[in-house]
N, C-alpha and C positions, 0 to 999 in steps of 0.2 A: 567847309561848312556853308560858305556863301552859296555854293551850287545847290546844296540841299534846300536852302531857303527859297531859291528861285525856281526850284523844280515844281512843275504842275503835278499835284498829287491826284492820282486817279486809281481807284480800286474799290475795295469792299469794306463796309463797316458791319460788323456783327453786332448790331445794336437793337435787335427786335425784342419784343416781349414774348417770352416763351422759352422752350427748351433750347439751350445752347447746342451748337454743333459738337460732334465728337472730335477727338484728336485726329482720327483717321480721315474724317471729312475735311478737316482743315488742311491736312497734308495734300489731299487731292485739290483743294481750292488753291493752294500755293502753286501747285503744278500748272493748273489752268492759267493763273495770273501770270506766271513767268512765260508760259507759251504764248500768251496773247498780248503781252506788253503792258500789263497793269503793274503798278509799282507800290501800292500802299494797302495795308490791312490794319484796320482799327478794331481792337478788342474792347467791346463794351456791351455784352449781353445783359439785358435788364434783369434776367432771372439768375444771375450770379450774385448771390447775396453779398459777397465781399467786394463786388464792384459797386453796389448801390446801398442796400439796406444796412449791411454790416461793413461799411467801407472803412471803419476805424481798425478792424481786426487785421492782423498780419497773416500772411499765408503760412501754412505749416511747412515743415521740411519736405514732405511729399508733394505738396502743392507747388513749392518753389521749383522742384524738379520739372513739373509740368510746364510752368511758366517759362523757365529757361529753355526747355526743349522747343517750345513754340516760337520763342524769339529766335533761337538759333536756326530753326528750319525756315523761318521767313527770311532771315538774312542770307541763308545759303541759296535761296531762290532770287536774291537781289531785290527783296521787298523791304520797305520801311514798315516796321512793326510799331504801331501806336497803341500805347496802353491808356485806356480811359477810365476815369473814376467819376462817380456821381454822388457827391456828398450833400447835395442840395436839400434833401428831404428833412434833415434834422441837424445840420451843422449850425453851430452858433458862431457867426462870423467874427464876433468880438472876443471869442474865447481863445486865449493863448494855448490852452490845453488842446482844443480841437485843431488848431493850426499846427501844433507840434505833431499830433497824431496823423494829420494829413501829410505832413512832410515825411514822417517816419514810413508811412505806407508807400509813398511814391519813391522814396529812397531805396526801400527794399527791392522794388521792381527795377530801379536803375542799376542796382548792384548785380542784378541777374542779366544785365546786358541790354536793357531797353534804353533807347536814345530819343524816343519821341513820345509825347504825352498829350493828354486831353483832359480838361476839366469840364464836366457837363452839368449845367443847371437847367435842363429841360424838364418839362412836365412836373413842376413843383408849384407850391403856393407862393404868392408874392409877399405875404405878410412876414414881418420880422418880430422877434421876441423883444421884450422891453430893453434888454441890455444892448441889442443890436441897434434899436431905434435911437438910443442915446449916443451910441458910438459912431453911427454913420448917418449921413444926410439922406440916403435913399437906398433902396434895395440894390440898384445897379452899382452904387458906390461900394456897398459891402462886398458884392461879388468881385468887382474889379480889384479891390484892395487885396483880397485873398489871392486871386489869380496872379496878380503882379508879383506878390511875395513868393508864391510857389515857383513861378517862372524864373525869378532871380535865384532862388534857392537851388534849383536844378541846373544852374549855370547857363541859362538862356539857350536851351536846346534849339536846333535849327527847325524842328517841327514841334510846335506847341499850339494846341487848338483850344478854343473856348466856345462852349455852346451857351448862348444866352437863353433866358427864360422867354423872351419875345424873339422867337427864331423864324418867324414867317410874317408876311404882310398881315394876315388875318388876326394875328395875336398882338399886333402893335396898337397901342392906344395913345392918341387917337388915329395916328397914321405913321407910316415909316418915317416920313420927313419931320414929323412933329413929336415923335415919341421921346419923352424925357429920358426914358430908360436907355434907348439906343443912342441917343445923343451923348449921354454920360459914358457909355461903353466906348463909343468912337473917340471921345475926347481924352479919356483917362487910361484906357487899356494900352499897355506898352506896345509899340509898333511891331515888335517881332512876333506877336501873338496873332494867329489867324482866328477869324470869327466864323462859326458855323451858321449856315442859313439853309432853309428848305424851300424857299421860293414864295409864291403868292399864297400858298396854302401849306398845310402840313404835308399833304400829298398833292403836288402841283401837276396839273395836266400839261401845261406848257410854261416855258420860261422865255423871257425876252431880254434883249440887251438893255432896253430902256429901264425896265424894272430893276435890273441888277446894277445899273449905273446909279440909280437913286440910292440903293442900299450901300453901294460903295462910297458914295459921297457922305452919307450919314456915319458910316463906320470908319471912314478915313483909311480904308484898305479894301482890297478885293475880297469878298466873302468866299468861304469854302462851302460848296454845295453838299449837304447831307441829303441825298436823293431818296425819298420814300416811294418812288414810282412803283416798285415791285414789292413793297412791304405788304404782307397779308396778315399780320398779327392782330388786326382789328376785326376780322371777319372769318369765322370758322368754316365758311362754305366757299371760300374763294382762294385761288392760287393763280399767279400771273406768269405765263410762259412767253409773253410777247416781247418784242424788241425794245431796246432803249429808244425812246421817241419823245418828241416835243422839246428837244434841246438842240438848237442849231449849233454846228461845230464852231461858229464864230463866237460862241460864248467863252471860249478859252481866254480871250483877252479881258474878260470881265470877272473872272474867277481865279482863285488860287488853287482850286482843285475840285474834283467830284468824287465822292464816295457813295456808292450805291448800297442802301440798306435793303436787302432783298427778301425773298420768301423765307419763312421759317424752315420749310422743307428744303434741305440742301440740294437734292437732285433736281428740283424745279428751277435752279438758277443757271443752268448751262447757257441757255439762249440769252437771258438778260445780261450776263457778264461777258459773253462772247460779243454781243452787239455793243456793249459799253466800250469794250476795247477797240472795236472798229470805229466808233465815234471819236475816241481819243486819238487814234492814228490819223484820222481825217483832219482833226483840228490842229494837229502838229504840222501838217503839210501846207505849204504856201501855194500849191497849184490851184488854179481857178477852174480847170476844165471839169465837166460834169462827172467824168469817171472818178475823179478824186473827191468829189463831194459825198458827204454821208447821206445815204438813203436808207431809211429804216427797213423798207421792203427788201432791198438787195442784201442788207446786212442780215436780216432775218433768214433769207433763203440760204445764205452761206452757212450761218450758224446751225440751221435746221439740218442740213445735209451732214455736217460734222456731228451733230447730236445723234443722228440715226446710227452712226458707227458706235458711239458711246452707249446708246440704248441697247444695242445688240451684243454687248459684252456680257458674259454670264457672271454678273456681280451679285454678291450676297448683300443682304441688308446691312447698312452701315459700312459697306465696302471693305469687309474684313478680308476678302480675297480680291486682289487686284494686281495687275502688272505694274511694275515700278513707275513707269511714266509713259503711258500709252499716248502715242501721237496720232490724233485724229484730225487735226486741222491741216489739210493738205491742199496743194495747189489744184489737184484734180477736183476737189470738192468745190473750190471757188470757181473753176471754169464751168462746172455743171450749174452752179448757182446762177451765173449770168444768163444761161440758156433758159432756165425755168422761172426767171424773175420777170417775165413778160417784157423784157427789154425796157424797163422803165420803173419809175417809182411813183406809185399811185397812193394817194392819201385816202384812207377809208373814211366813210361817213361816221363820225363819232356819235355815240349814244351813251349818256351817263347811265351808270348802273345803280342798283339799289342794294345797299349793304347795311350792316349794322355796326354801331360803335361798341366795340368790345375789346378788352385786353386779353391777350393770350395767357394761358396758365400752364404750369407744370407741377407735377407732384414729386419730382425727383430732386436729388441734390446734385445736379450736373452743372458743369461749366467748362473748364478747360479739358476735362477728360470724361467722356461719357460714351456709352454705346448708342448707336443711332437706330431707333425704330420710330422715327418721327410719325406722330399720328395727329389726326385732326380732332380739335376739341368740339364739344357741344357748346361749351361756354369757355371763354378765354380769360377768366378773371378769378384767380385763385391764389395759390401759394407760389413761393419762389424757392430756389435751391438754397442750401445752407453752406455750401463749400465749393471751392474750386475743383477739388479732386473728389471723385465719387465712383461708386461701382457702376458698371455699365448696364446692369439689368434693372435699373430703377425705372420709375414710371415714365409715361410718355407725354406728348404734347398736351394731352388732356385726359382727365379721368374717364370721361364718358366714352372715349374711343380706345381704351386700353385693350379691347378685344382684338384690335388690329395686330397686336404683337404676334399672333399665331397665324399670320398669312402664309401658310404653307399648304402643300398639297397632301391631302390624306384621303385614301380611297374609302370614304365613309358612306357611300351610297349615291343615290340619284342626285345629279346636279352639281357635283364637285368639280374643281378645276382639273384639266387634263394636262397634256404635255406642254413643254415650254417652246415657244416659237418667237422669232424676231418680229418686231413691229414693222409694218410696211411704211413707205414714205407717205402714202395717202393717209394712213392712220395717224402718223405723227403730225401731219399738217392739220388734220381735223382736231387732234388733241390741243394743239396750240391755238387754233381758231376758237375753240370753245372756252379757253381759259387765257384770254389775251391780255388786256390791260385794265386797270381800275376804272378808267373813264371811257373805255372804248371796247366794243366787241369785235371779234373776228367775223369773217363772212358767214361761217356756218352758224354762229350764234345769232347774228342779225337775221339770217333767213328763218330760223326757228321762231324768233320773236315776231317778225313781221307776218309770217304765215298764220300763227296762232291768233294774233291780234285781228287779222283780216277775217279769219274763219269765225271768230267770236262775234265780230261786228256785223257779219252778214249771214248769221245762222238762221235768221227768220225766213230766208228763201227756201230752206229745207225743213221747216218746222212741221210738226205733226198736225197742227190745227190752223195753219196759215191758209190764206186765199190763193190757191195755186193758179187761178186764172189771172191774177195780177202779177205773178212772178214770171219774168221772162225765162224761157228755157236756156238761153245763153248764160244767164246769171247762175242758174242751177248747175250747169256744166262747169262754169268757172269755179264755183264753190267746190265741186267734186274734184276738179283738177288740182286746186290748191290743197285740198285735203290729202290727196294721194302724194303730193310733193312733201307735205309735212310728215306724213306717216313714213315715207321713205327716209327722210332725214333722221327721224327717231330710230329707225332700224339701223342706220349707220352708227349712231351713238351706241346702240346695243352691241354691235359688232366690235366697236372700239373697246367697250368694257371687257368683252371676251378676250380681245387681244392683249389688253393690259394685264389681265389675270394670268394669261398664258405666256407672258413675255419672258425672255431669258434673263433679263436684268431685274433681279428681285429687289435691288436697292430702289429702283424707280417704282416698282410695285408698291413697296411700303410707303413711299412718300406721296404718290399720286393716286393710288387706288381709291381712297375715301372720296376724293373729289369726283372721279369718273363714276363711281358707284352712286353717289348722291344724285348726279345728273341723270344717270340711267333710270333711277327710281322715279324722279320727277317726271321724266318723259314717258315712263310706263303709264302714269296716270293721265298725262296730257294726251297721249296717243289714244288711250281707251276712251277718253271723253270726246275727242274729235270723231272717233268712229261711232260713238253713241249718238251724236247730235242729229244726224240726218234721220228724219222720220220719227224722232222721239222728243226733241226739245219742243216745248210749248212756246208759242210766240208771245209778244208783249200784250196782245189783245186778251190773252187768257188772264183770269183773275189770279191764278196761282203763279204765273210767271214773274220772277223777281230777279233773275241772275243779272241781266244786262243793266238794270237800273242800279243794282248794288255795286257794280264794278265798271261803271261807264268810263272812268278815267284810265283804267289800266291799259298800258301799251300805247296810248295815244299821246301821253305827256310824260316827259322825263321827270325824274325826281327833282333835279335842280330847277326845272321850270316851275314845278309846283311851289317850291320855296321862294322863287324869284331871285335866287342867287346861285352862284357856282358852288354847289354843295360839296363837302368832303365825301369821298366814296362810301364812308361808313354811315351816311345819313339814311340809306335804305339797305335792307338786309338781303344778303345772299347772292348778289350778282345775277348771273344768268338763271340759276336755279330759283332765286327769289323772285325774279320778274316772271318767269314761266309759272311759278306757283301762284302769284297774284293775278294772273290772267285766268285762273280757274275759280269756280264758285266757292270752293272751300279754301282758297288761297291764304286767308288770314289765320288759319288754324295750323300753326307751325308744328304742333305735336303730331300731325298726320304726315309731315314731310321730313322732319329732322329727327333722326334716330341713329344709334351707333351702327357701324358696319358689322357684318357677320364675323364670327370667329374664324371660319374658313371661307375664303372668297370662292364664289361659284362662277364658273365660266359658262354655265348653262344659259342659253338664250331663252328668255321668257317673253310672253306677250299677254297682255290683258285686253280683252275685247268684249263687246256685248254678246249675249247668248244668241245662238242661232238654233233653229229647230233641229238641225242635224246633230246637235250636241246632246240631245236628250238621252239617247241610248247609251252613250259613253258615260254620262253623268250618273245614270241609273246603275250601270255596272260598277262604277267607282264607289257609290254609296253602299251598294250591296256588299262589296268586298270589305269596306270599312267596318260594317256591322258584323260580318262573319268573323273578323279577327277579334271581336270582343267576346271573351269567354263567359262574360257575366249574363249573356242573354242567349236564349235558344235560337237556332237558325230558322228564321221566319220565311226564308226564301222557299221553303217547302210549300207554303200557301200559294205563292205565285212569284216568279222571278222579278216582277215589277213592284213587289210589296214595299220594300224599303224606299224605292224611288218615289212611289206614289205617296207614301206617308210623309216623307221629308221634303221632297222637291215638287211633286206633281202639281199641287194646287197653284203654286206661284208661277211655275213655268207655263201652266195652261191659262191662267187668268190675267197675269201681268208680267209677261216675259220681258217687257222693255226695261225692267229694272233688275235684270240678272246679268252678271258678268262672269266670264270664265277665264281661267288662267291656263295657258298652254305652254309647253316647252317643246323641245325638238322631238319628243316622243308622242306628243299629242296633248289632249286635255288632261290636266292634273289637279284642277280645283275649281270651285265655283262659290260665289256668294250671291244670295238672293235678296231682293228688296221689294217692299210694298209701299207705294207712295201714300195711299189713303187706306188705312187699315179698316175704318168703318165701312167704306164702300166695298172693300174686298171681302169682308166678312159676310155681307149680304149676298154677294155673288157666290161665295163658297157654300153658303147654306142652300142657295137656290139651285145651283147646277153641279158643283163638284161633289158635294156630299152624296146626293142621290146616285150619281154615276159610280162612286166608289162602293156604295152599298150593293149595287147590282153586280159589280165586279168581284166583291168579296163577301158573298152571303155566308152567314155564320153556319148554316147547315152543311156547307161544303166539306167541313172537317169531320162531320159525323161525331161519333162518341170516342174516337181514337186520338183526337187532337191533344197536344200538350197543353197543360194549363196556362203556361206563359203565352203560347200561341193564341189561345182563345182570348186571353186578356188583351193581347196586342190588337186583335180585331175590333175591340171595343172603341178604338179611336175613330172608327168610321160609323159606329152604331149610336154613339152618344152625342148629344148636342154639346158644343163647346160654349162655355160661358162667355159673355161679352166682356170686352175690356172696359174698365170704368171711364166715364167721360172725362174725369179729371186727368187721367193719363193721356188720353187721345188729344186733349186740348193742347197740351204742350209738346206731345210726341206723337204726331199723327202717322208717322211712318214706322216701318218695322224692317229689320234685317234678320236673315237666317244664315247660320254658319254651319249647317249640317255637312257641307261638302268643302269646308275650308281646308286647304292643303297643309300638310306638315312637312316643311322644308328646312334644310340647313340654313338658308338665307331667309329668315322670317320677314325681312323687309318686303319681299315680294308679296307675301300675304297682306301686309299693310297696304301696299300699293293697290292690291285687288279691292280691299275694303274701301280705301279712299276713293277709288273710281266710282264705286256705288254711291257713297255719300255725296260725291260731286254731282252725280246725276240727280239724286233726290233734291239736293239744294237748288240745282238749276231750274227745276220745275216747281219750286215754291215751298218745299217742305221746311218747316221750322224746327223739327226735332225728330229723332229716331230712337227706337228702343229695341232691345233684344232679350229674349228669354233664355235663361241658362239653368241647368241643373246645379244645385249647390255644390256637388262634388266635382264639377267641371272647372277645376282651378286654372288649367292652362288657358282656356278661352276667357275666363274672367280676368286673368292677368293681362292677356292680350288686349282686351277691350279697355281695361283701365288705363293702360299706357296710351291709348288713343283718345282719352278724354271722356270715357264713359264712367258714370257713377251709378251706384245702386239707388234705385228709386224707392221711396218709402213703401214698405211692404203692405201697408194698409191699402195702397192704391192698386195692388195686384193680389189682394187677399183671396179673390175667387179663383185664382189659378195657382198651379203648382210651380215650384222653383223660384228663381230670382229674376228680377227685371232690372236691367241696366239701361240707362238712357243718356243721351247727350243732345244738346241743342245744336242746330246747324246755323 
């Protein structure tokens, strides 16, 4: 028992907010931990109701079987299984009844074979009820009293952990050294109980021996680190695949252990846990030579090569099909790692990220036994499970992403995923670099941000109305070169998206696809915008130019610098996607960028770009085919093959093509969205030049007396004067968009990206609002626009025109 107390605990804590892992995933976790030399697993998922909200309730007979199985399998792998309970939300510390129920619950788990326990009082209110205030001198005194009694009741187990309410520097009042709460814990908590600590912050970028020495002095024992470095339950758009970093191996002497609280998505944790184990091994060795020192880059390289083998196994979601104990960590991998690690350990230039403070949610009743189709939430703040044992087909990591359940290949037409292929090493390195760490981006992510920031800041040298005589040709060429570099990087992310969809490892697809898909969509818009800037953006001298002034701080200052403190990662939303988004003119409109992934993931490569004159013929053909498929109208192409194109697209493509964007896939152009910056000015040009040209092209006498009545009626669109839009409409919504060639795709997010690119361009050149006319029966497009923030405008404002008018401010 004494050996157990002196053992440095290093392993995993399943303590995140969100859907707990499945039993099969935990079995795989135990295999990894045994293979790599980790020794401790702490069970404490926040969304197991009987762990937290319903902590008083005993496990049922079926649930006992699951708990006992989990304990047995952990011990069979040589792991210490720590059962954690979180009674702090509603426990009455002075209640003998609550104390008896707490003892009963932990005794039930002890009888199932558990020998290590934890009592957690994190993330709760400091206030006490009247009875507790009368019974205890302080909140800390109440917690310590209950914890000491439970520890003695369980026979003083060799591993017993206590999580204080003030569990990091930033939560201590007024400071670590002067906190009455921590001083009481250190003084009164029995010496055999270890105290959990997260560092300077809830998510600490770095830890130092000096800061831990101060904590150790106050607590009168070395703390146990609950490390949230890779936790992602606070931000639905981030996952962390980078190495264990910012914790020198020398910290072993200042800690009693390190437990990593990792990503909610199980498959995302291979590298974090692999590198944690490497850190642990280096800390146990007394050698001082460089080869024995822990280097995050070397550890990452070794872990990455091993992970590639794991990624290229044909696993199903949830790992229902898996060899019993695949050995992927081999000496050959480690020898290769040393060759490609650049013979050294370089520290990347850190850049704080922008995320949002959210809690993860689940709609299922999962805990110790669940199927795993982990999915990303739109919002992570909702319900929790109701039992430890539940059916595996219950809901996912969030309700808004439930559609990811059907990430399977079905031959349903254009743009669906194809065959399964292994991911290449370069793709895996790119994947990790794009989803690195909460406080630091990988090289690929840094490059994207730096290029877009520079292109935005220097776009005046390629503006449509700038003084070209004052712009150096070298500056223009530099801008074009950086633009090509940025567009190429975006293309690599698109290829990565395709590779993930077609990967042989479907378990990884389920866990990581939403993140890669989200970044792909954000970069579709960013790439289209950069392609649009040259020769189209209006410089600041223009009265309508507003983009640069509205977003002058984006990309030049980190979020923590704006706050003047080292902020938690959730202070700014979305990580790389969020920062890329905020560098765009429409970046604050999250409804344009955040939406559920498609039911069936498409491996098709898409590109959104500005309209070129060579696209006109293909767009005309596409619009003609769309109308010919509609049986409700006569085939008007008998008038002229260009009729549909001229009526729907021609005026905009001829008079203001700079606000038209096309969507293309591997087969060519497949969609288009048209925009008009100034509808009032456009209408005058339409009346003066376009309408007369169309009347000459389509004279009514061309049909003679044999024309179909519907055909003759259609020609009236060029014969009659169109009523003007009311000034009250154009004042708030000076711009217009037209969706006649909007594509119908399995992945509707691509259409959203197409429309967002147009709105971004209109906003960049000063538009304050945009509207769109729809027929009342066009429910699909109405629903599409409504989800993007469009609202129906008062009909009185559009009373002189047919149909509905939807608008949104920019």
